[in-house]
C-alpha positions in Angstrom: 89.8 115.9 102.0 86.2 115.8 100.8 84.3 112.9 101.4 84.0 111.8 97.8 87.9 112.1 97.7 88.5 110.1 100.8 86.1 107.2 99.0 88.2 107.4 95.9 91.5 107.2 97.6 90.3 104.2 99.8 89.1 102.4 96.7 92.4 103.2 94.9 94.4 101.6 97.8 92.1 98.6 98.1 92.3 98.0 94.1 95.9 98.1 94.2 96.4 95.9 97.3 93.9 93.5 95.2 95.8 93.7 92.0 99.3 93.2 94.0 97.6 90.1 95.8 96.8 88.3 92.3 100.1 88.9 91.0 101.5 87.2 94.0 99.2 84.2 93.7 99.7 83.9 90.1 103.4 83.8 90.7 103.0 80.9 92.9 100.8 79.0 90.7 103.9 79.4 88.2 106.5 78.3 90.5 105.4 77.8 94.2 107.1 80.0 96.6 110.0 81.0 94.6 107.7 82.0 91.6 105.7 84.3 94.1 108.9 85.7 95.1 110.2 86.2 91.9 106.8 87.6 90.6 107.0 90.2 93.3 110.6 91.2 92.6 109.9 91.3 88.9 106.7 93.8 89.5 108.8 95.9 91.5 111.4 96.1 88.9 108.9 97.0 86.1 107.2 99.5 88.6 110.4 101.2 89.0 111.2 101.4 85.3 107.8 102.9 84.9 108.4 105.3 87.8 111.5 106.8 86.5 111.1 107.0 82.6 107.3 107.6 82.5 107.6 111.0 81.4 110.0 110.3 78.6 107.8 107.4 77.3 104.6 109.3 77.2 106.2 112.5 75.7 108.0 110.4 72.8 104.7 108.6 72.3 102.7 111.6 71.8 105.5 113.4 69.3 105.4 116.3 71.7 107.9 119.1 71.7 108.6 121.8 74.3 106.2 124.5 74.3 108.0 127.9 73.3 107.0 130.9 75.8 106.8 133.4 73.0 104.7 131.3 71.0 102.1 130.0 73.7 102.0 132.9 76.2 98.7 132.1 77.5 99.5 128.6 77.9 102.4 129.6 80.2 100.5 132.1 82.1 97.8 130.0 83.1 100.0 127.2 84.4 102.0 129.7 86.2 98.7 131.0 87.9 97.7 127.4 88.7 101.0 126.1 90.1 101.3 129.2 92.2 97.6 128.7 93.7 98.4 125.0 94.3 102.2 125.7 95.9 103.4 123.4 93.4 106.6 123.3 91.0 106.1 124.4 87.4 105.9 121.2 85.1 107.6 121.3 81.9 105.3 122.2 79.2 104.7 120.4 75.8 102.9 120.7 72.3 101.5 117.5 70.4 100.6 118.2 67.0 97.8 116.3 67.1 94.6 118.4 65.8 92.1 116.6 68.4 91.8 118.5 71.7 93.0 116.5 74.5 96.0 116.5 77.0 97.7 114.5 79.5 100.3 114.8 82.5 103.3 112.5 83.4 106.3 112.3 85.4 107.4 110.5 88.6 106.6 113.3 91.1 105.6 117.0 91.2 109.4 118.0 90.7 109.8 116.0 87.6 106.6 116.3 85.9 105.2 117.3 82.3 102.1 118.5 80.8 101.4 118.2 77.2 98.5 119.3 75.2 97.5 118.9 71.7 97.4 121.7 69.2 93.7 121.1 68.7 93.0 122.0 72.4 94.6 125.3 72.1 93.0 126.0 68.7 89.7 124.9 69.5 88.9 125.8 73.0 88.2 129.0 75.0 91.2 129.9 77.6 88.6 129.1 80.6 88.0 125.7 79.3 91.8 125.2 78.6 92.4 126.5 82.3 89.9 123.7 83.2 91.8 121.1 81.5 95.3 122.3 82.9 93.7 122.3 86.4 92.8 118.5 85.9 96.2 117.6 84.7 98.0 119.8 87.6 95.7 117.9 90.0 97.0 114.4 88.6 100.7 115.4 89.3 99.7 116.7 92.9 97.7 113.5 93.7 100.4 111.2 92.3 98.3 109.6 89.8 101.1 109.0 87.4 102.8 106.8 89.8 99.7 105.0 90.9 98.9 104.5 87.2 102.4 103.2 86.3 102.3 100.7 89.5 98.8 99.2 88.0 99.9 98.9 84.4 103.4 97.5 85.6 101.7 94.9 87.9 98.9 94.2 85.1 101.7 93.4 82.3 104.0 91.2 84.7 100.6 89.5 85.6 100.0 88.7 81.9 103.7 87.4 81.6 103.3 85.3 84.7 99.9 83.6 83.3 101.8 82.6 80.4 104.5 81.1 82.3 102.0 79.4 84.5 100.5 78.0 81.4 103.8 76.9 79.7 105.0 75.2 83.1 101.7 73.4 83.4 101.7 72.0 80.2 105.4 71.3 79.4 106.7 69.7 82.5 106.5 72.2 85.1 105.6 71.4 88.9 101.8 71.8 88.0 102.1 69.0 85.5 101.9 66.6 88.6 98.6 66.0 90.0 98.9 68.7 93.0 96.1 70.6 93.0 92.9 71.1 90.9 94.3 71.7 87.3 90.8 73.0 86.1 91.2 75.7 88.8 94.7 76.4 87.8 93.9 76.9 84.2 90.9 79.1 85.2 93.1 81.3 87.4 95.8 81.6 84.6 93.0 82.8 82.0 91.3 85.1 84.5 93.7 86.7 86.3 95.2 88.9 83.4 91.4 89.7 82.7 90.8 90.7 86.5 94.0 92.5 86.3 92.7 94.7 83.4 89.3 95.4 85.0 91.1 96.3 88.2 93.6 98.9 86.5 90.6 100.3 84.7 88.7 100.8 87.9 91.6 102.5 89.6 92.1 104.9 86.6 88.3 105.9 86.9 88.5 106.7 90.6 91.5 108.8 89.9 89.7 110.8 87.4 86.8 111.6 89.4 89.6 112.4 92.1 91.4 114.8 89.7 88.3 116.3 88.4 87.5 117.3 92.0 90.9 118.3 92.9 90.8 120.8 90.0 87.7 122.2 90.8 88.7 123.0 94.5 91.9 124.5 92.8 89.9 126.9 90.8 87.0 127.3 93.3 84.9 126.6 90.5 83.9 123.4 88.7 82.2 124.9 85.4 85.2 125.6 83.3 86.4 121.9 83.4 82.7 120.8 83.0 82.4 122.8 80.1 85.7 121.8 78.6 84.6 118.1 79.0 81.5 118.8 77.1 83.5 120.4 74.4 86.1 117.3 74.4 83.4 114.7 74.2 81.8 116.4 71.5 85.0 116.5 69.3 85.6 113.0 70.2 82.2 111.6 69.4 81.4 113.6 66.4 84.6 112.8 64.6 85.6 116.5 64.0 88.9 115.7 63.6 90.9 112.6 62.5 91.3 110.1 64.9 94.3 110.3 67.3 97.1 107.7 66.8 97.8 107.0 70.5 99.6 103.9 71.9 96.9 102.1 73.9 99.4 101.8 77.0 99.3 105.8 77.1 95.6 106.4 76.4 94.6 106.3 79.9 96.8 109.1 80.5 94.6 111.5 78.6 91.8 113.3 80.1 89.3 111.9 77.6 90.3 108.5 76.3 91.5 109.2 72.8 90.8 105.5 71.9 87.4 104.9 73.1 85.7 104.4 69.8 88.4 101.5 69.3 87.4 100.1 72.5 83.8 100.0 71.7 84.5 98.3 68.3 86.8 95.9 70.0 84.3 94.7 72.7 80.9 95.8 71.2 77.6 93.9 71.7 78.8 93.5 75.4 76.7 96.5 76.8 77.3 97.4 80.2 80.1 94.8 80.5 82.1 97.2 78.5 82.4 99.7 81.1 84.5 97.7 83.2 87.3 98.0 80.6 87.0 101.6 80.3 89.7 103.5 81.8 87.6 106.7 82.1 84.2 107.6 83.9 81.2 108.5 81.6 82.0 112.1 80.8 78.4 113.0 81.7 78.9 111.6 85.0 81.9 113.5 85.5 80.2 116.8 84.3 77.3 116.0 87.0 79.6 115.7 89.7 81.5 119.0 88.8 78.2 121.0 88.4 76.5 119.3 91.5 79.2 120.8 94.0 80.3 117.4 95.1 83.8 118.4 95.0 83.6 120.9 98.0 
């Protein structure tokens, strides 16, 4: 494992632990020790559901269909070559009808994984660039990023629900309606915990994107195909060369380039650098620079 990969992995573990800690604290705020226990159990149940059904949810959300080998032979051949190099099982291959170039990987583990690309990716990019994108998605599968992302997303969702429970409990007769503890601190935690969870989930996602880029470059022995692909993808996204993708926001972080970044920019415009805290993907120029610098070696 390279130094950069080790740092990204360590950062991911730390952030997941922090996210879980916020979850348990907020559960306790909602209903004492029992609330923390219930919160933990609830979070584990949500993680389990995401773990088992992430592929079906993502594929259905993208309106993707199985890729016919006779119709898309190059797609199949590239993935077969990459999985052979990586000594991994062949994932199921899908095609999404969207005209904007993009792709994502999903599935609970390498034996139950799927990769989906848009029609736009196969139509508008060179096969070397497609290879770079597919290597990146295969790296997500190999690194178990779908599971990590599912855990982070599930805990974050449950945190929001617990915050609401704590708010209702505090204002409508719950145990926190009595004068035990600082009510202002409690209200601040209720409001800030879901915000912190979103920021942490985004940081985890950014770390995993850098890791997948590096893993893809090592698999191919060259970072340039993926660097060129990212340049092309960014160009299509920024220049609005195709209609905007209609993507479930919960699935947007799965894509190699966030298809909703313009919406995110509009939602929190005017916040400058603070906006980056909510981004699920690193700046594309930073990813390209890392690939071309050879930091992945």
